[in-house]
C-alpha positions as CSV (number, residue, x, y, z in Angstrom):
1,X,70.1,123.5,95.6
2,X,66.8,123.9,94.0
3,X,67.0,119.8,93.1
4,X,67.3,119.0,96.4
5,X,64.3,121.3,97.9
6,X,62.0,119.9,95.4
7,X,63.4,115.9,96.5
8,X,62.0,117.6,100.0
9,X,58.8,118.7,98.8
10,X,58.0,115.1,96.9
11,X,59.0,113.9,100.1
12,X,57.0,115.8,102.6
13,X,54.4,114.6,100.5
14,X,54.1,111.4,101.2
15,X,53.8,112.4,104.5
16,X,50.5,113.7,104.1
17,X,47.1,111.4,103.3
18,X,46.0,111.1,99.8
19,X,42.4,110.8,98.8
20,X,41.1,107.6,97.8
21,X,37.9,106.5,96.9
22,X,36.4,104.2,99.0
23,X,36.1,100.7,98.6
24,X,32.1,100.8,99.4
25,X,31.6,104.1,96.6
26,X,33.1,101.6,94.3
27,X,36.7,101.4,92.9
28,X,38.3,103.9,90.3
29,X,39.2,102.2,87.2
30,X,41.1,105.1,85.3
31,X,43.6,103.1,83.4
32,X,47.3,104.6,83.3
33,X,45.6,107.8,84.6
34,X,44.4,106.8,88.0
35,X,43.6,103.3,88.8
36,X,42.4,101.8,92.4
37,X,42.2,98.2,93.2
38,X,41.9,95.6,96.1
39,X,45.2,93.7,96.3
40,X,45.2,90.2,95.1
41,X,47.7,88.8,97.1
42,X,46.8,90.1,100.6
43,X,44.2,92.2,102.1
44,X,44.2,95.9,101.4
45,X,43.5,98.5,98.3
46,X,46.1,99.6,96.3
47,X,45.6,103.3,93.9
48,X,47.8,104.1,91.1
49,X,48.2,107.4,89.0
50,X,50.2,108.4,86.0
51,X,51.0,104.5,85.3
52,X,54.2,103.8,87.7
53,X,54.5,107.6,88.8
54,X,52.4,107.7,91.8
55,X,51.3,104.4,94.1
56,X,49.4,104.4,97.2
57,X,48.8,101.2,99.0
58,X,47.2,100.4,102.6
59,X,46.8,97.0,104.2
60,X,45.6,95.8,107.7
61,X,48.7,97.2,109.4
62,X,51.3,98.9,106.9
63,X,50.9,101.8,104.5
64,X,53.0,102.2,101.3
65,X,53.2,105.5,99.6
66,X,56.1,105.8,96.3
67,X,56.8,108.2,93.8
68,X,59.0,105.7,91.5
69,X,62.0,106.4,92.0
70,X,62.4,109.4,93.6
71,X,60.7,108.5,97.2
72,X,59.7,105.2,98.6
73,X,58.2,105.0,102.4
74,X,56.9,102.4,104.3
75,X,55.2,102.4,107.7
76,X,54.1,99.5,109.8
77,X,52.2,100.6,113.0
78,X,51.8,96.6,114.4
79,X,55.4,96.9,114.3
80,X,56.3,100.1,114.8
81,X,58.4,100.2,111.6
82,X,58.8,103.3,109.4
83,X,61.2,102.7,106.2
84,X,61.9,105.8,104.0
85,X,64.2,105.8,100.3
86,X,64.8,108.5,98.2
87,X,66.6,107.5,94.8
88,X,67.7,104.6,96.5
89,X,70.4,103.1,97.6
90,X,71.7,107.5,97.7
91,X,69.4,108.1,101.0
92,X,67.5,105.5,103.1
93,X,66.2,106.0,106.5
94,X,65.2,103.1,108.6
95,X,63.0,102.8,112.1
96,X,62.5,100.4,114.5
97,X,61.0,101.3,117.6
98,X,63.2,103.3,119.0
99,X,66.1,102.6,116.6
100,X,67.0,104.6,113.6
101,X,69.5,104.7,111.2
102,X,69.6,107.6,108.5
103,X,72.4,107.6,105.8
104,X,73.7,108.7,102.5
105,X,75.9,106.4,100.7
106,X,76.9,104.8,103.2
107,X,79.3,107.4,104.1
108,X,77.3,109.5,106.0
109,X,75.2,108.8,108.5
110,X,72.8,109.0,111.7
111,X,71.9,106.1,114.1
112,X,70.7,106.1,117.7
113,X,68.4,103.9,119.9
114,X,68.4,101.9,123.2
115,X,70.2,99.2,124.1
116,X,68.9,95.9,125.8
117,X,69.1,97.7,128.8
118,X,67.4,100.7,128.2
119,X,71.1,102.8,127.6
120,X,70.2,104.9,125.2
121,X,72.9,105.7,122.2
122,X,73.2,107.8,119.3
123,X,76.0,107.5,116.5
124,X,77.2,109.7,113.6
125,X,80.0,108.5,110.9
126,X,81.4,110.5,108.1
127,X,83.1,107.4,106.7
128,X,86.1,106.9,106.8
129,X,87.1,109.9,108.6
130,X,85.0,110.6,111.3
131,X,83.1,108.5,114.0
132,X,80.9,109.5,117.1
133,X,78.9,108.0,119.6
134,X,77.3,109.8,122.7
135,X,75.1,107.9,125.2
136,X,73.7,108.2,129.0
137,X,76.4,105.9,130.0
138,X,79.6,108.0,129.3
139,X,81.5,104.7,129.2
140,X,80.2,104.1,125.6
141,X,81.1,107.7,124.6
142,X,83.7,107.7,122.0
143,X,85.3,109.6,119.3
144,X,87.6,109.0,116.5
145,X,89.1,111.4,113.6
146,X,91.1,109.7,111.5
147,X,94.2,109.7,110.9
148,X,94.7,111.8,113.5
149,X,93.6,110.3,116.9
150,X,90.6,108.0,118.2
151,X,88.7,105.7,120.1
152,X,85.8,103.0,118.6
153,X,83.6,100.5,120.4
154,X,81.9,97.7,118.2
155,X,83.0,99.3,115.2
156,X,84.8,97.6,111.9
157,X,84.3,94.1,113.6
158,X,86.7,94.9,116.0
159,X,85.3,95.4,119.8
160,X,87.0,98.3,120.1
161,X,90.0,100.4,118.3
162,X,92.2,103.0,119.4
163,X,94.7,104.8,117.2
164,X,97.0,107.8,117.0
165,X,98.2,109.1,113.8
166,X,97.2,106.1,111.9
167,X,99.1,104.1,110.4
168,X,101.9,105.1,112.5
169,X,100.3,103.2,115.5
170,X,96.8,101.5,116.4
171,X,95.5,99.2,118.5
172,X,92.6,96.7,118.3
173,X,90.4,94.3,120.4
174,X,88.3,91.2,119.4
175,X,87.0,89.5,122.8
176,X,90.2,88.9,125.0
177,X,92.7,89.5,121.9
178,X,94.8,93.1,122.0
179,X,96.5,93.6,118.8
180,X,98.8,97.0,119.4
181,X,100.1,98.2,115.4
182,X,103.2,99.9,114.8
183,X,103.2,101.6,111.3
184,X,100.3,99.3,109.9
185,X,100.4,96.6,108.6
186,X,104.6,96.4,109.4
187,X,104.6,95.7,112.8
188,X,102.5,94.4,115.4
189,X,102.8,92.9,119.0
190,X,99.6,90.8,120.3
191,X,98.6,89.4,123.9
192,X,95.4,87.9,125.3
193,X,94.3,84.9,127.4
194,X,97.2,82.6,127.7
195,X,98.4,84.4,124.2
196,X,101.6,86.1,122.9
197,X,102.9,87.3,119.5
198,X,104.4,89.2,116.9
199,X,105.3,90.0,113.6
200,X,107.3,92.1,111.0
201,X,105.5,91.8,108.1
202,X,106.7,90.3,105.8
203,X,109.8,89.1,106.5
204,X,109.1,86.9,110.0
205,X,106.3,86.8,112.4
206,X,105.5,84.2,115.6
207,X,102.5,83.8,117.8
208,X,101.7,80.7,120.5
209,X,98.3,79.9,122.7
210,X,98.5,77.8,125.6
211,X,95.1,75.7,125.4
212,X,92.3,77.0,127.6
213,X,88.9,76.1,128.5
214,X,85.2,78.0,128.3
215,X,82.0,77.0,128.9
216,X,79.4,76.9,126.3
217,X,76.0,77.4,125.7
218,X,74.7,74.3,127.2
219,X,76.5,74.8,130.8
220,X,79.5,72.2,129.1
221,X,83.0,73.0,129.6
222,X,85.2,73.0,126.5
223,X,88.7,73.3,125.7
224,X,89.9,75.7,123.2
225,X,92.7,74.5,121.2
226,X,96.2,76.1,121.3
227,X,98.7,77.0,118.2
228,X,102.2,77.9,117.5
229,X,102.3,80.1,114.2
230,X,105.8,80.9,113.2
231,X,105.6,82.7,109.5
232,X,109.1,83.6,107.1
233,X,108.7,85.7,103.7
234,X,105.1,86.1,103.7
235,X,103.2,84.2,102.2
236,X,106.1,81.6,101.0
237,X,106.6,80.1,104.5
238,X,104.6,78.7,107.4
239,X,105.2,76.4,110.0
240,X,101.8,76.0,112.1
241,X,101.0,73.9,114.8
242,X,97.2,73.9,115.6
243,X,94.2,72.5,117.8
244,X,97.0,71.5,120.5
245,X,95.2,70.3,123.8
246,X,92.3,69.1,121.5
247,X,92.0,65.6,119.8
248,X,92.3,66.7,116.2
249,X,95.7,68.5,116.5
250,X,97.2,69.6,113.6
251,X,100.5,70.1,111.6
252,X,100.9,73.0,108.7
253,X,103.9,73.2,106.8
254,X,103.7,75.3,103.4
255,X,106.8,76.1,101.5
256,X,105.8,77.5,98.4
257,X,105.9,76.4,95.7
258,X,107.2,73.3,96.5
259,X,105.0,71.7,98.8
260,X,102.1,72.4,101.3
261,X,101.4,69.6,104.1
262,X,98.5,69.0,106.4
263,X,98.5,66.1,109.1
264,X,95.8,65.6,111.8
265,X,94.4,62.4,112.9
266,X,91.0,63.3,110.6
267,X,92.6,64.6,107.5
268,X,95.7,64.7,105.5
269,X,96.2,66.8,102.5
270,X,99.9,67.0,100.3
271,X,100.0,69.2,97.3
272,X,103.7,69.7,95.6
273,X,104.4,72.6,93.3
274,X,101.4,74.6,94.2
275,X,99.5,75.8,92.8
276,X,99.8,73.7,89.1
277,X,101.0,70.2,90.5
278,X,99.4,67.7,92.2
279,X,97.0,67.5,95.0
280,X,96.3,64.5,97.8
281,X,93.9,64.7,100.4
282,X,92.7,61.5,102.9
283,X,89.6,63.0,105.2
284,X,89.2,59.8,107.5
285,X,86.4,62.2,109.3
286,X,84.0,63.0,106.1
287,X,85.5,59.1,104.8
288,X,86.8,60.2,101.4
289,X,89.5,60.6,99.3
290,X,90.7,63.3,96.7
291,X,92.7,63.4,93.8
292,X,93.4,66.8,92.2
293,X,96.1,67.8,89.4
294,X,96.3,71.1,89.5
295,X,93.7,71.6,92.1
296,X,91.0,72.6,92.3
297,X,90.9,72.5,88.2
298,X,91.1,68.9,87.8
299,X,89.9,66.7,90.7
300,X,88.1,63.4,91.2
301,X,86.6,62.0,94.6
302,X,85.7,59.1,95.8
303,X,84.0,57.7,99.4
304,X,80.7,58.1,101.7
305,X,81.5,61.4,102.3
306,X,82.3,63.0,98.7
307,X,82.0,61.3,95.0
308,X,83.3,64.1,92.4
309,X,84.8,64.5,88.9
310,X,85.9,67.3,88.0
311,X,87.4,68.9,84.6
312,X,87.0,72.6,84.9
313,X,85.5,74.5,82.7
314,X,84.4,71.8,81.1
315,X,82.4,69.3,83.2
316,X,81.8,68.7,87.0
317,X,79.7,65.9,89.2
318,X,79.6,66.0,93.2
319,X,77.9,64.9,95.6
320,X,77.4,63.3,99.6
321,X,74.6,62.3,101.4
322,X,73.3,65.8,101.7
323,X,74.5,68.1,98.5
324,X,75.2,67.7,95.2
325,X,76.7,69.7,92.5
326,X,77.0,69.9,88.6
327,X,78.0,72.0,86.0
328,X,79.0,71.8,82.4
329,X,80.6,74.6,80.4
330,X,81.4,76.8,83.7
331,X,79.3,79.1,83.7
332,X,76.9,77.7,81.2
333,X,75.1,75.3,83.5
334,X,75.1,75.0,86.9
335,X,73.0,73.1,89.3
336,X,73.2,72.5,92.9
337,X,70.7,70.8,95.7
338,X,70.5,70.8,99.0
339,X,68.7,67.7,101.3
340,X,68.7,68.7,105.0
341,X,65.0,68.0,106.6
342,X,62.9,69.6,106.0
343,X,64.5,71.9,103.8
344,X,64.9,70.1,100.3
345,X,66.5,73.3,97.8
346,X,67.5,73.2,94.7
347,X,68.7,75.6,91.8
348,X,69.6,75.8,88.4
349,X,71.3,78.6,86.8
350,X,72.3,79.4,83.0
351,X,75.1,82.1,83.1
352,X,75.1,83.4,86.4
353,X,72.4,85.4,86.5
354,X,70.7,85.4,83.1
355,X,68.5,82.6,84.1
356,X,67.9,81.4,87.7
357,X,65.3,79.1,89.3
358,X,65.3,77.9,92.7
359,X,62.8,75.3,94.5
360,X,62.6,75.3,98.3
361,X,60.4,72.3,99.5
362,X,59.0,71.9,103.1
363,X,59.7,67.7,103.1
364,X,57.5,67.7,106.5
365,X,54.2,70.0,105.5
366,X,54.3,69.1,101.7
367,X,54.8,73.0,100.8
368,X,57.2,74.6,98.6
369,X,57.9,78.0,97.3
370,X,59.7,78.9,93.7
371,X,61.6,82.0,92.1
372,X,62.2,81.7,88.5
373,X,64.1,85.0,86.5
374,X,65.2,84.9,83.3
375,X,67.0,88.5,83.0
376,X,65.7,91.1,81.8
377,X,62.8,90.0,80.6
378,X,61.4,88.5,83.7
379,X,61.0,87.3,87.4
380,X,58.3,84.9,88.7
381,X,57.5,83.5,92.0
382,X,55.5,81.5,94.0
383,X,55.5,80.8,98.1
384,X,54.4,78.7,100.0
385,X,51.0,79.4,100.4
386,X,50.7,78.9,96.7
387,X,50.4,82.9,95.8
388,X,52.4,83.6,92.4
389,X,53.6,86.7,91.0
390,X,54.8,87.1,87.3
391,X,56.4,90.3,86.2
392,X,58.0,91.4,82.8
393,X,60.4,93.2,83.0
394,X,62.8,92.6,85.5
395,X,66.4,94.2,85.1
396,X,67.5,94.8,88.4
397,X,65.2,91.8,90.3
398,X,67.3,89.1,89.2
399,X,70.4,90.4,90.3
400,X,69.0,91.7,94.0
401,X,66.3,88.8,94.4
402,X,64.4,89.8,97.6
403,X,65.6,93.2,98.1
404,X,62.3,94.9,98.7
405,X,63.6,98.5,98.4
406,X,63.8,97.5,94.6
407,X,60.5,96.5,94.2
408,X,59.4,99.6,95.8
409,X,61.4,102.3,94.0
410,X,62.2,100.8,90.9
411,X,60.2,97.6,89.6
412,X,56.6,99.7,88.7
413,X,58.9,101.5,86.5
414,X,59.4,98.9,84.1
415,X,56.9,96.2,85.1
416,X,54.8,96.7,81.8
417,X,53.4,93.5,82.9
418,X,51.8,91.9,86.6
419,X,49.8,88.9,87.2
420,X,49.4,87.4,90.0
421,X,47.1,84.8,92.1
422,X,46.1,84.1,95.6
423,X,47.0,80.6,96.5
424,X,44.0,80.5,99.1
425,X,41.1,82.7,97.8
426,X,41.8,81.9,94.4
427,X,41.7,85.8,93.5
428,X,43.4,87.1,90.1
429,X,44.5,90.0,88.9
430,X,46.7,91.1,85.4
431,X,48.1,94.5,84.3
432,X,49.4,95.3,81.4
433,X,51.1,99.0,80.6
434,X,50.4,100.3,84.3
435,X,46.4,99.4,83.7
436,X,46.0,100.5,80.5
437,X,44.3,97.0,80.3
438,X,43.7,95.6,83.3
439,X,41.6,92.0,84.9
440,X,40.6,91.3,88.1
441,X,38.6,88.0,89.5
442,X,37.6,86.4,92.5
443,X,35.8,82.5,92.3
444,X,32.4,84.4,92.3
445,X,33.2,87.7,89.7
446,X,35.5,89.1,87.1
447,X,35.6,92.4,86.0
448,X,38.3,94.1,83.6
449,X,38.7,97.9,82.1
450,X,40.4,98.8,78.7
451,X,42.0,102.0,77.7
452,X,41.7,104.6,81.0
453,X,38.4,102.6,81.4
454,X,36.4,103.5,78.4
455,X,35.3,99.7,78.4
456,X,34.9,98.0,81.2
457,X,32.6,95.1,82.1
458,X,31.6,93.3,85.5
459,X,30.3,89.9,86.0
460,X,28.9,88.5,89.4
461,X,26.4,87.0,91.7
462,X,24.1,89.7,90.5
463,X,24.8,89.2,86.8
464,X,26.5,91.5,84.0
465,X,27.2,95.2,83.2
466,X,28.9,96.7,80.4
467,X,30.1,100.4,79.8
468,X,31.6,101.9,77.2
469,X,33.2,105.6,76.8
470,X,32.0,105.9,80.5
471,X,27.9,104.8,79.2
472,X,26.6,102.0,80.7
473,X,25.1,99.7,78.0
474,X,23.1,97.3,80.4
475,X,23.6,93.6,80.7
476,X,22.1,90.8,82.1
477,X,20.8,90.3,85.2
478,X,20.8,87.2,87.3
479,X,17.2,85.1,86.9
480,X,15.6,84.4,89.9
481,X,15.3,80.5,90.4
482,X,12.0,79.2,90.4
483,X,10.4,77.0,92.8
484,X,10.3,73.6,92.2
485,X,6.4,71.6,92.7
486,X,7.3,68.9,95.0
487,X,7.1,65.6,93.7
488,X,3.7,63.6,94.4
489,X,3.8,60.0,95.5
490,X,2.1,57.6,93.0
491,X,-1.2,55.7,94.6
């Protein structure tokens, strides 16, 4: 209990304003102990104390305060957003407007907010045993206590779930399809719009659906294909007819391990002696033919829609009009490219995440962004505006790229070197060992400090200034330009 108490005290401390020297009074430069400096990649200021242990950052609409790795808090008054992490991912709190979520390891959670119809909802979950929702609309209320009794709405990838003494009985609904399970997953009955079916798993099962129609987002009526599915001794025998009533009906016949067949107007595929036998595919829609023996380890494809040569894990090369994929001695080297105007994306990897380089280009604007990771040594980024950032070390960032909570709660602990450059203003900054050495530049000024600010220098339009052991050493002042005499014309 005392440890939990101290965590809450630290969290409360983040709610209080920190005393930060004003920019007008000059930045405080004491290296590892306390350092205040302007942000390089955005408008604002940042203060750091005791190296990576305390930080406070203010931008135009955003405030960040952190005690890594214990607590991190970010607040944005423009978007009305608040996020708090305590020993991430142990405990997190997120609020956006009236919506909020508090969770402990995704097991214990509270959530609430308003729907588009301004109906208030509050949720409580103790996963996977207890689920509860209370709303100003009684029709949205539900309670579930697994395995005894329950009713859920829009949870666990289903629109509605009901159960009694699960797995003895459970009912789920997804859109119009309702499935009644008895002694889950052994027996079920399924019904829906023009659909009915049953299953005694893994022995036998059957399902039928007639073709229906629906109106799409453009107001057009389109056909939803029907199907006939029959299964016996899962996963060995299937006899399925899919897409009934559409322009591409499919026949699927599977009797493992002897054969697996697909026949349709757009595509035919045959596999014999699965999974180590021979596979042949003719895709008339995408215009290519493919041979594999055994698929997908050894594959050759030819045609307008796909060209491929793969002998896994030795080498592989596949491409079509918009995509390319290569590897050598997988997973030693892997390369992928996607071209879908205006996006042109390339990624090169060595040993999964040991080395990764991603470049995304906007071919219309002529801009690009890039991220390079070499685990665990560094991570480097450049965005579409030309802003650049380099960090040494990076043990988690290459594994979870783009995770803001990792960057706030853990990156400060091990980033012994930070380098940033603003692509628009030309400002740069470098920091070694949590500001033990720091250098900041703009197109008109330069300043640096070393060893807790014992040595400091600054150059700018007013000249040069030096300081050693906090004692000014003087410097040079800018010499006023002498006016030049007007040139006289010869008579």
